[in-house]
N, C-alpha and C positions, 0 to 999 in steps of 0.2 A: 415384240420388242424385248430386249434383255432387261432383267431386273437389276436395279442398282443396289449395291451394298451400302446400307446407311452409314456404317462406321467409316468406310473409305471416302464417301462423299463428305461426311462431316470433318474428317481429318484433313482432306484436301482443302476444303473451304477455310477451315480454321488456320491452317498453315499459310494459305495464300493471304488471308487478312493480317496475320502476324507479320509476314514479310512486307506487306504494304505499310504497316505501322512502323517497321524499322526504317524503311526507305523514307517515309514521310518525316520521321524524327530526324534523320540525318540531314535532309534538305532544310528543315526548319532550323536546325542547329547551325548549319553552315551558312545559310542565306536567309536570316530572319526578316530582313527588310523586303526581300523579293516575295516572300510568302504574304506579307501584309499588303504589298502592292497588288499582287494577283487577286487577293480577296476584295480589296477596294474596287478594282476594276470589274470583277464579277458582279458586284452589287451596285455598280454605277455610282460609287462614292456615297451610297445611302447610309453606310455605317462608318463610324470612326473606330479603327482597330489599331492596336499596338502590335509591334512585332512579337511573335510567340516566344515564350520562354520554355525550353525543354529541360525539365528536371528528371533526375533518375526515378523518383517516385511516380511522376506522371507518365513516364515512358513505360515502366513496369505495369502500372495499373491499366494503361491503354492496351498493352500487349496481351495481358491476361484476359481483359474484357473482350477484345476482338477475337482472340482465339476461342474463348468459351462461346461467344455468340455465333461464330462461324461453325463451330462443332455442333451446337444444338440446332442451328438453322439448317445445316447440311443434313443432319439426321432426319429432321422433320420433313425437309424437301424430298429426300429419297423415299421415305415411307409413304408420303402422299403420292409421289410419282408411281411407286410400285402398286399402290391401291388403285390409282386411276387407270393404269395400263391393263389391269386384269381383264 
């Protein structure tokens, strides 16, 4: 099997998670009550949740954290995969 390039896998996962964060923030900003409704239904009304508030700082912190986590996770995954395939 072909070896994976850790930097490529890390960047791909980091960018994917950043894109998901952007889409999630857009949906939460446009339809805050829908997001709260979905979460309540997923937990069978076990929790009381307010509609989310998307601020610029929370958006940027989430974007940076998800990109960094995806980058590091992708690099670790590729290295472990390459080691296991030997």
